[in-house]
N, C-alpha and C positions, 0 to 999 in steps of 0.2 A: 554796790559794789558786786557785780558778777563772779560767782564762783564755779568749781568744776564740781558737777554731781557726781557723788560716789556710787558704785555699782558693786553687785558681787564678783570677789574676786580681784578687785583691788586689795591691795597689802598695807598691815599696819605692822610697824616696829614699835616693841614693846621697851622702857625702860622704866625704871623705879628712881624714885628720889631719895638721896641720902638720908641716913645712913643703909638703906638696903639696897641690894645691887642682884639681878638676875644671874644665875649661877647654872650652866653657864647662859650666855646670853642666846636667846632665842632665834631661830632663823626669823625672815619675815613670813607674816601669817596672811592668808587669802581671808578675805572676809566670805565666811561659808552662805550667806543667804542676801538674798534679795527681793522685796515683797511689794516693790513700789506699784507694781502695774504697769510699767512700760521699760523697754529697753534701750540700754546704751552702748552699741557696737555689738550685738548680741549677747550682752549680759542684765540681767535686770538691776535697775537702780533699787537703791536703800531708803528705806525710810529708818526712823531712828530706834524705835523698837527692834528692827533686824539688828542692831549693833550692839545696843544694851541688854538684850534677851540672851547673847554669847557668852557662856562660859568657857575657859579654858582653863581644864584641870593639870594637875598636877605639873607645874613650872617651879621649876628649881631657883632658890635662893640664899641668901648670907648675909650678915651685917658684920660691923666691924668688930661688934661685941659677941656675936654668935657664927665664925669664921666658917665652922661645918655644917655645908648646906643642909637645907631642911626643904620642903615643895610647900604650896601655896596654890590658889586659885587665881585667875585674874578675871576680871570684869570691866567693861569700857562702859564709861559715862558721855553722852553725846553734848559738848556745850552749846549756849546760844549760838555762838559764832560758827559751829558746825551744821545750823538750820536754817533752812529756805524755803520758801512755798515755792512751787514749780508748776505753772498753770497750764492745762491742755484742754486744749477749746472744746473737746466733746465730756471733758471729765471733772472740770472745775481744778481747781487749786489742791496738790496735794505735799503736805511737809517732805522733804528728802533732806538726806544728809550729803553736807557739801563741804570740799575739801578747806575749810576757815582757819586751819591752825590745828595744833593738835587734839587728841581725845584725851579723856582722862581714864586715868588708870587707879582701879584701887583693886590691889593686892590683899588678898585675906590667908594667913598664915593656918595649915591645913595639919602636916607635919612640920613641928617646929626646930629651924635650926638650932646647933647647940653648941658648947666650950666645955671644956672639962670641970667647970662649976656646976653648970646647967643648962638650961634652954629657953628660947624664945618663949614669949606667950601662945596656946593655940589661940586663933580665933583673932590675933592681932592682926590692924591693919595698915598697910604701907600705901602711899600715894606717889602717882606718876605719871607718864605720859606715851600715847601711842603713836606716832607719826605715818600720815596717811601717804603712800603713793597711789597713783591716779594716771597711769600711763593711757593716752588718748590719741588715736588718728585724728579724728573729728568731737572735740570737747564740748558737751553740753553741757549748758551754765544756769544757774538759776538766783536768785536772790534781789 
Protein backbone atom coordinates (compact mmCIF):
# COMPACT_ATOMS: atom_id res chain seq x y z
CA UNK A 1 0.00 0.00 0.00
CA UNK A 2 1.36 3.42 -0.97
CA UNK A 3 1.75 6.06 1.77
CA UNK A 4 2.67 9.76 1.67
CA UNK A 5 6.42 10.44 1.96
CA UNK A 6 7.27 12.71 4.93
CA UNK A 7 9.34 15.84 4.25
CA UNK A 8 11.09 18.62 6.14
CA UNK A 9 8.46 21.07 7.41
CA UNK A 10 5.70 18.49 7.92
CA UNK A 11 4.47 18.67 11.50
CA UNK A 12 4.12 16.38 14.51
CA UNK A 13 1.71 16.63 17.41
CA UNK A 14 3.07 15.05 20.60
CA UNK A 15 1.17 13.21 23.32
CA UNK A 16 2.18 10.97 26.23
CA UNK A 17 0.45 7.83 27.45
CA UNK A 18 -1.18 8.03 30.92
CA UNK A 19 -0.24 8.61 33.68
CA UNK A 20 2.03 11.30 32.18
CA UNK A 21 0.82 14.33 30.24
CA UNK A 22 2.53 17.23 28.50
CA UNK A 23 1.92 20.55 30.29
CA UNK A 24 1.05 22.72 28.60
CA UNK A 25 0.43 20.65 25.47
CA UNK A 26 3.05 21.85 22.98
CA UNK A 27 1.95 23.27 19.63
CA UNK A 28 2.49 21.25 16.49
CA UNK A 29 6.20 21.17 15.68
CA UNK A 30 7.72 21.22 12.19
CA UNK A 31 10.25 18.52 11.32
CA UNK A 32 13.52 20.47 11.12
CA UNK A 33 15.58 18.31 8.78
CA UNK A 34 15.30 16.30 5.57
CA UNK A 35 18.31 14.57 4.01
CA UNK A 36 16.83 12.05 1.56
CA UNK A 37 18.42 13.81 -1.40
CA UNK A 38 15.23 14.66 -3.25
CA UNK A 39 12.51 17.28 -2.84
CA UNK A 40 8.75 17.16 -2.53
CA UNK A 41 7.09 20.51 -3.24
CA UNK A 42 10.36 22.38 -2.52
CA UNK A 43 11.03 20.55 0.78
CA UNK A 44 13.58 17.76 1.25
CA UNK A 45 12.16 14.29 2.02
CA UNK A 46 13.04 12.66 5.36
CA UNK A 47 15.00 9.49 6.09
CA UNK A 48 14.49 7.73 9.47
CA UNK A 49 17.67 9.21 10.98
CA UNK A 50 16.40 12.76 10.31
CA UNK A 51 13.61 12.13 12.80
CA UNK A 52 15.39 9.79 15.22
CA UNK A 53 18.32 12.21 15.70
CA UNK A 54 15.96 15.10 16.58
CA UNK A 55 15.83 15.85 20.33
CA UNK A 56 13.22 18.30 21.63
CA UNK A 57 14.55 19.73 24.93
CA UNK A 58 12.68 21.30 27.85
CA UNK A 59 9.16 19.99 27.29
CA UNK A 60 6.87 20.37 30.32
CA UNK A 61 5.09 17.38 31.88
CA UNK A 62 3.22 16.23 34.97
CA UNK A 63 1.60 13.04 36.25
CA UNK A 64 -1.35 12.31 38.54
CA UNK A 65 1.12 11.49 41.35
CA UNK A 66 3.36 14.50 40.66
CA UNK A 67 1.05 17.35 39.56
CA UNK A 68 3.59 20.20 39.86
CA UNK A 69 5.12 20.37 36.39
CA UNK A 70 8.64 19.26 35.58
CA UNK A 71 10.57 19.10 32.32
CA UNK A 72 12.04 16.48 30.06
CA UNK A 73 13.30 15.84 26.57
CA UNK A 74 11.48 14.15 23.72
CA UNK A 75 12.99 11.74 21.22
CA UNK A 76 11.09 10.19 18.31
CA UNK A 77 11.44 6.67 16.91
CA UNK A 78 10.25 5.63 13.45
CA UNK A 79 8.39 2.28 13.63
CA UNK A 80 8.42 -0.21 10.72
CA UNK A 81 4.98 0.97 9.50
CA UNK A 82 6.54 4.40 8.82
CA UNK A 83 9.45 3.14 6.71
CA UNK A 84 9.40 2.46 2.98
CA UNK A 85 11.79 2.20 0.06
CA UNK A 86 11.50 4.99 -2.49
CA UNK A 87 13.03 4.07 -5.85
CA UNK A 88 14.68 6.73 -7.97
CA UNK A 89 15.92 5.60 -11.36
CA UNK A 90 19.29 7.35 -11.21
CA UNK A 91 20.17 6.65 -7.57
CA UNK A 92 18.54 3.35 -6.62
CA UNK A 93 16.27 2.94 -3.60
CA UNK A 94 16.34 5.15 -0.51
CA UNK A 95 14.61 4.30 2.79
CA UNK A 96 12.25 7.17 3.55
CA UNK A 97 9.75 7.99 6.28
CA UNK A 98 6.09 7.67 5.30
CA UNK A 99 2.89 8.63 7.09
CA UNK A 100 1.98 5.08 8.12
CA UNK A 101 0.63 5.92 11.55
CA UNK A 102 1.97 7.64 14.66
CA UNK A 103 5.65 7.81 15.49
CA UNK A 104 6.84 6.52 18.87
CA UNK A 105 7.69 9.12 21.53
CA UNK A 106 10.21 8.52 24.30
CA UNK A 107 10.05 11.21 27.00
CA UNK A 108 12.95 11.30 29.49
CA UNK A 109 12.59 13.25 32.75
CA UNK A 110 15.27 15.93 33.25
CA UNK A 111 13.71 18.29 35.82
CA UNK A 112 11.38 16.06 37.85
CA UNK A 113 7.72 16.88 38.42
CA UNK A 114 6.83 16.99 42.10
CA UNK A 115 4.22 17.01 44.85
CA UNK A 116 4.54 18.20 48.47
CA UNK A 117 5.87 14.76 49.48
CA UNK A 118 8.55 14.25 46.84
CA UNK A 119 9.59 14.21 43.21
CA UNK A 120 9.52 11.97 40.16
CA UNK A 121 12.71 10.08 39.32
CA UNK A 122 15.22 11.95 37.12
CA UNK A 123 15.91 9.81 34.05
CA UNK A 124 12.52 8.08 34.24
CA UNK A 125 10.95 7.53 30.83
CA UNK A 126 7.39 7.75 29.59
CA UNK A 127 6.08 6.61 26.22
CA UNK A 128 3.70 8.32 23.85
CA UNK A 129 2.94 9.02 20.21
CA UNK A 130 3.54 11.75 17.66
CA UNK A 131 0.90 12.20 14.98
CA UNK A 132 2.17 13.37 11.59
CA UNK A 133 0.45 16.02 9.48
CA UNK A 134 1.59 16.01 5.86
CA UNK A 135 -0.33 18.55 3.74
CA UNK A 136 0.33 18.17 0.01
CA UNK A 137 -0.82 19.66 -3.26
CA UNK A 138 0.65 16.71 -5.20
CA UNK A 139 1.56 13.83 -2.84
CA UNK A 140 4.61 11.66 -3.46
CA UNK A 141 4.06 8.11 -2.22
CA UNK A 142 6.21 5.09 -1.44
CA UNK A 143 5.70 1.64 -0.07
